[in-house]
C-alpha positions as CSV (number, residue, x, y, z in Angstrom):
1,M,-136.6,-69.7,-11.6
2,L,-138.1,-68.5,-15.0
3,A,-137.9,-71.0,-17.7
4,G,-135.1,-70.1,-20.3
5,A,-132.9,-68.1,-17.8
6,D,-129.8,-69.8,-19.0
7,L,-130.2,-68.9,-22.3
8,L,-130.9,-65.3,-21.5
9,E,-126.8,-65.4,-20.5
10,D,-126.4,-65.4,-24.5
11,I,-128.9,-63.3,-25.8
12,A,-129.8,-59.9,-23.5
13,S,-127.6,-57.6,-21.6
14,R,-127.1,-57.7,-17.6
15,D,-130.4,-55.1,-17.4
16,L,-132.4,-56.8,-19.6
17,R,-131.8,-59.7,-18.4
18,S,-132.7,-58.9,-15.0
19,V,-136.1,-57.3,-16.2
20,L,-137.3,-60.2,-18.3
21,L,-136.0,-62.8,-14.9
22,A,-138.5,-60.6,-12.7
23,A,-141.4,-59.6,-15.1
24,A,-141.6,-61.7,-18.5
25,K,-144.1,-64.3,-18.8
26,P,-143.3,-67.4,-20.3
27,V,-145.4,-68.5,-23.7
28,R,-145.8,-71.3,-25.9
29,L,-146.1,-71.1,-29.5
30,P,-147.3,-74.3,-31.6
31,A,-145.9,-74.2,-35.2
32,G,-148.1,-72.6,-37.5
33,E,-149.4,-70.2,-35.1
34,T,-149.6,-67.1,-35.4
35,L,-147.9,-64.8,-32.5
36,F,-149.6,-61.2,-33.7
37,E,-150.7,-59.9,-37.2
38,E,-150.0,-56.9,-38.5
39,H,-152.2,-54.1,-37.6
40,D,-152.9,-55.8,-34.4
41,Q,-152.6,-53.2,-30.9
42,G,-149.5,-54.6,-29.6
43,D,-147.7,-53.5,-25.9
44,A,-145.1,-55.9,-25.5
45,L,-141.4,-57.3,-26.6
46,Y,-140.6,-60.8,-27.3
47,V,-137.7,-62.9,-27.0
48,L,-137.7,-66.2,-28.9
49,L,-136.0,-69.2,-26.7
50,E,-136.5,-71.7,-28.8
51,G,-137.6,-72.3,-32.4
52,R,-138.0,-70.0,-35.5
53,V,-140.5,-67.2,-35.9
54,E,-141.4,-65.8,-39.3
55,L,-142.1,-62.2,-39.7
56,S,-144.1,-61.2,-42.7
57,V,-146.5,-58.4,-44.3
58,A,-149.0,-58.6,-46.7
59,C,-149.0,-56.8,-50.1
60,E,-151.8,-55.4,-51.7
61,D,-152.5,-58.3,-54.1
62,G,-152.9,-60.8,-51.5
63,R,-149.5,-62.3,-51.5
64,K,-147.2,-62.3,-48.0
65,L,-144.0,-60.7,-48.1
66,G,-141.3,-62.6,-45.8
67,L,-139.5,-59.8,-43.9
68,D,-137.1,-62.1,-41.7
69,V,-137.0,-65.4,-40.0
70,L,-135.8,-65.2,-36.5
71,S,-133.9,-68.0,-34.6
72,S,-133.4,-68.6,-30.8
73,G,-131.7,-65.6,-29.3
74,A,-134.0,-63.0,-31.1
75,V,-135.3,-59.9,-29.5
76,F,-138.7,-58.4,-31.8
77,G,-141.8,-56.6,-31.0
78,E,-139.7,-53.8,-29.6
79,I,-140.9,-50.6,-31.3
80,A,-144.7,-51.5,-29.4
81,L,-142.8,-50.9,-26.2
82,F,-141.7,-47.2,-27.1
83,D,-145.3,-46.8,-29.0
84,P,-147.7,-48.9,-28.4
85,G,-150.1,-49.4,-31.5
86,A,-150.6,-51.2,-34.3
87,R,-148.0,-53.9,-35.1
88,T,-146.1,-53.2,-38.2
89,A,-146.0,-57.1,-39.6
90,S,-147.4,-60.2,-38.5
91,A,-145.5,-62.9,-36.5
92,T,-145.9,-66.6,-37.4
93,A,-144.3,-69.9,-36.2
94,L,-142.5,-72.1,-38.7
95,E,-141.9,-74.2,-35.3
96,N,-142.8,-74.8,-32.4
97,C,-141.5,-72.1,-30.1
98,R,-141.0,-70.8,-26.0
99,L,-140.8,-67.4,-25.7
100,L,-140.7,-64.8,-23.2
101,R,-143.4,-61.9,-23.5
102,L,-142.7,-58.0,-21.2
103,R,-145.4,-55.6,-21.4
104,H,-145.3,-52.1,-22.2
105,H,-145.8,-50.6,-18.7
106,D,-143.8,-53.5,-17.1
107,L,-140.9,-52.1,-19.2
108,R,-141.4,-48.7,-18.4
109,K,-141.3,-48.9,-14.9
110,A,-137.7,-50.7,-15.5
111,I,-136.4,-47.8,-17.8
112,E,-137.0,-45.1,-15.4
113,G,-133.7,-44.4,-14.0
114,N,-132.1,-46.7,-16.4
115,A,-130.2,-44.8,-19.2
116,A,-128.4,-48.3,-19.9
117,L,-131.4,-50.2,-20.2
118,A,-133.0,-47.4,-22.5
119,F,-130.1,-47.6,-24.6
120,E,-130.2,-50.9,-25.0
121,L,-133.5,-51.1,-26.5
122,L,-132.9,-48.4,-28.8
123,R,-129.8,-50.2,-30.4
124,L,-132.5,-52.9,-31.0
125,M,-134.5,-50.9,-32.9
126,G,-132.0,-49.2,-34.5
127,Q,-130.7,-52.8,-36.0
128,R,-134.2,-53.7,-37.2
129,M,-134.2,-50.3,-38.6
130,R,-131.4,-51.0,-40.7
131,Y,-132.3,-54.7,-41.5
132,M,-135.5,-53.2,-43.0
133,N,-134.0,-50.5,-45.0
134,T,-131.2,-52.9,-46.4
135,Q,-134.4,-55.3,-47.5
136,L,-136.2,-52.5,-49.2
137,H,-132.9,-51.8,-51.5
138,E,-133.0,-55.4,-52.2
139,Y,-136.6,-55.6,-53.2
140,V,-136.3,-52.7,-55.2
141,F,-133.0,-52.7,-56.8
142,M,-131.8,-55.9,-56.9
143,P,-133.1,-58.7,-59.4
144,L,-134.2,-61.9,-58.2
145,P,-131.0,-64.0,-58.3
146,Q,-129.0,-61.5,-56.4
147,R,-132.0,-61.3,-53.6
148,L,-132.2,-64.6,-53.6
149,A,-128.6,-65.3,-53.1
150,R,-128.4,-63.3,-50.1
151,K,-131.3,-64.5,-48.5
152,V,-129.8,-68.1,-48.1
153,L,-126.4,-66.7,-47.4
154,H,-128.1,-64.8,-44.4
155,F,-130.5,-67.7,-43.2
156,T,-127.3,-70.3,-43.8
157,R,-126.4,-71.8,-40.8
158,A,-123.0,-73.6,-40.2
159,D,-123.5,-77.2,-38.5
160,A,-121.5,-79.9,-37.9
161,G,-119.1,-79.1,-41.3
162,K,-122.1,-78.2,-43.3
163,S,-123.9,-75.2,-44.2
164,S,-127.6,-75.3,-44.7
165,L,-130.9,-73.8,-43.8
166,K,-134.3,-75.1,-42.9
167,L,-136.4,-73.1,-45.4
168,S,-138.7,-74.6,-48.0
169,H,-139.2,-73.2,-51.9
170,S,-142.0,-71.3,-50.9
171,E,-140.8,-69.5,-47.5
172,L,-137.7,-68.8,-49.8
173,A,-140.3,-67.2,-52.3
174,E,-142.1,-65.1,-49.6
175,L,-138.4,-64.0,-47.7
176,A,-137.3,-62.7,-51.6
177,G,-140.5,-61.5,-53.3
178,A,-141.2,-63.9,-55.8
179,S,-143.3,-66.3,-57.1
180,R,-142.4,-70.1,-55.9
181,E,-141.8,-71.4,-59.4
182,A,-139.3,-68.4,-60.4
183,V,-137.3,-69.4,-56.8
184,S,-137.3,-73.0,-57.6
185,K,-136.3,-72.2,-61.4
186,V,-133.2,-70.3,-59.8
187,L,-132.5,-72.9,-57.0
188,S,-132.8,-75.6,-59.7
189,H,-129.8,-73.4,-61.9
190,W,-127.5,-73.2,-58.8
191,K,-128.2,-76.9,-58.0
192,K,-126.7,-77.8,-61.6
193,Q,-124.0,-75.7,-61.0
194,G,-123.0,-77.3,-57.8
195,I,-123.3,-74.1,-55.6
196,L,-126.2,-75.9,-53.7
197,K,-128.3,-79.0,-53.1
198,T,-131.7,-79.0,-51.9
199,G,-134.1,-81.6,-50.1
200,R,-137.3,-81.2,-48.6
201,G,-137.6,-78.1,-47.1
202,S,-134.4,-77.5,-46.6
203,V,-130.7,-76.1,-48.9
204,E,-127.4,-77.1,-48.3
205,L,-124.9,-74.6,-49.3
206,L,-122.3,-76.3,-51.0
207,N,-120.0,-73.3,-52.9
208,H,-119.9,-70.0,-50.6
209,G,-117.7,-68.2,-53.0
210,A,-119.6,-68.4,-55.9
211,L,-123.0,-67.7,-54.0
212,R,-121.2,-64.7,-52.8
213,E,-120.1,-63.5,-56.1
214,I,-123.7,-63.9,-57.6
215,A,-125.1,-61.8,-54.3
216,G,-122.6,-59.2,-55.1
217,I,-120.8,-59.3,-51.0
C-alpha cells in the first residue's frame, strides 16, 4: 500500500483518494528545500502528508511575500492540472515533508467520465482563489497590526489546551508583507499587553478575544 494511505481518509474524497492510491508517487522534501519555484513549468498536484510547506512569490524589490503556510492535509498545485504552465508561486519546505505527487496526464485519464472528481478539483481551485483574493484585500487595504493579527489567528493551532504557531518573526513578516523589524515591534507591544508570548520560532496566543478585536473579525 502507498505510504501515507491511512492519512488520505481524512484529507481527500473517495474519488480523489482512489486516484492518489493508484497513480500518485511519494516525494520526500527536506527542510529548507524548494519543491518548485515561481515560473517553473508545472504539471503536477501535490498532497502534503507530513510537515509544513510555505507558498510565496517574489516582489520586484527582491523581497519575498508569503502567501500561505500549508500543513498536513493540504492539497496544492492544482492549477497546473487544468492549465499546465508556469507556477504562480514557489513552494518551500519549512520542515521535513512527505508528499504525494500526481501528474497531469494521470489525473486527466481519471477525470474522463468522472464528473465528481472534476468538481472536487474545481472546488479546491475555488477555495484557493477565494483565499488569495482575501490575501490581496488585506495587503492593499489593512494596516500591519490588523494584517498580522489575522495571520496569527489563521495559523494558530490548538494543542493540549494551548494555542500556538511555529513561525519565526521573519516568516510572519513575509506572510504579513512587512519588514521583520516592524513585525517584531507589533509582537512586542502585544506581548506587553498580555495578548501573546513569543519564543524562538514560535508564538503562543493568550487572549483570542483581544487579537480578534485587532483583526476586526
